[in-house]
C-alpha distance (Angstrom), angle and dihedral (degrees) to the residues before:
residue distance angle dihedral
X1 . . .
X2 3.83 . .
X3 3.82 119.0 .
X4 3.79 121.4 -131.1
X5 3.75 111.2 -110.2
X6 3.72 118.8 -114.2
X7 3.77 115.8 -94.0
X8 3.79 91.8 -147.2
X9 3.81 99.9 115.0
X10 3.75 118.2 -161.0
X11 3.78 114.5 -147.2
X12 3.80 111.9 -140.7
X13 3.85 116.6 -165.7
X14 3.81 112.7 -122.2
X15 3.78 89.7 -128.7
X16 3.84 92.7 58.9
X17 3.74 112.7 110.4
X18 3.82 119.6 -135.9
X19 3.78 88.7 -120.1
X20 3.80 92.4 57.9
X21 3.78 91.9 45.6
X22 3.77 88.8 53.1
X23 3.84 90.4 50.4
X24 3.84 90.0 51.3
X25 3.83 90.9 50.4
X26 3.80 91.0 46.5
X27 3.80 90.7 50.7
X28 3.80 90.7 65.7
X29 3.78 117.8 104.5
X30 3.81 111.4 -89.9
X31 3.84 97.4 -103.0
X32 3.76 94.6 45.7
X33 3.78 92.5 46.2
X34 3.82 94.7 47.5
X35 3.82 93.9 48.8
X36 3.83 90.5 44.7
X37 3.76 94.3 52.0
X38 3.78 94.5 44.7
X39 3.81 96.3 47.8
X40 3.80 103.0 31.5
X41 3.77 103.0 30.3
X42 3.82 103.7 26.5
X43 3.82 95.3 34.5
X44 3.77 96.9 -127.0
X45 3.82 117.7 159.9
X46 3.83 117.9 -121.6
X47 3.83 88.2 -107.0
X48 3.88 90.9 53.6
X49 3.84 91.4 44.7
X50 3.82 91.5 48.6
X51 3.79 93.0 48.4
X52 3.84 92.4 46.2
X53 3.83 92.5 50.1
X54 3.80 99.0 35.9
X55 3.81 92.6 -119.2
X56 3.83 133.9 120.7
X57 3.77 120.8 -91.9
X58 3.81 88.0 -118.0
X59 3.79 89.9 55.9
X60 3.79 90.1 51.0
X61 3.81 91.7 51.6
X62 3.77 92.0 45.3
X63 3.81 94.4 49.9
X64 3.76 91.7 47.5
X65 3.82 91.0 51.1
X66 3.79 90.4 49.9
X67 3.81 92.2 45.9
X68 3.78 92.2 53.2
X69 3.80 93.7 48.0
X70 3.79 89.9 49.4
X71 3.83 91.9 49.2
X72 3.79 90.6 47.2
X73 3.83 91.2 53.3
X74 3.84 93.3 46.4
X75 3.86 91.5 48.2
X76 3.81 93.6 43.2
X77 3.77 88.6 56.9
X78 3.80 88.3 62.1
X79 3.77 90.0 58.6
X80 3.82 95.0 54.0
């Protein structure tokens, strides 16, 4: 069963270097960063992420949500 992808788009400025984007992602708290990388970069489902990390599916979803919000705030500050 395939999960629907999150509709929470993250706007990345064209002028942002990949190195800076990597630094922003790496600045996330450990749990947020790990869930973000597994689901959004590696393409794991929340079930796979939860099983890999030994957390609940709800925790995986929550941490991804918080990670995306934090990334949005950090990236939005670049546009100000």
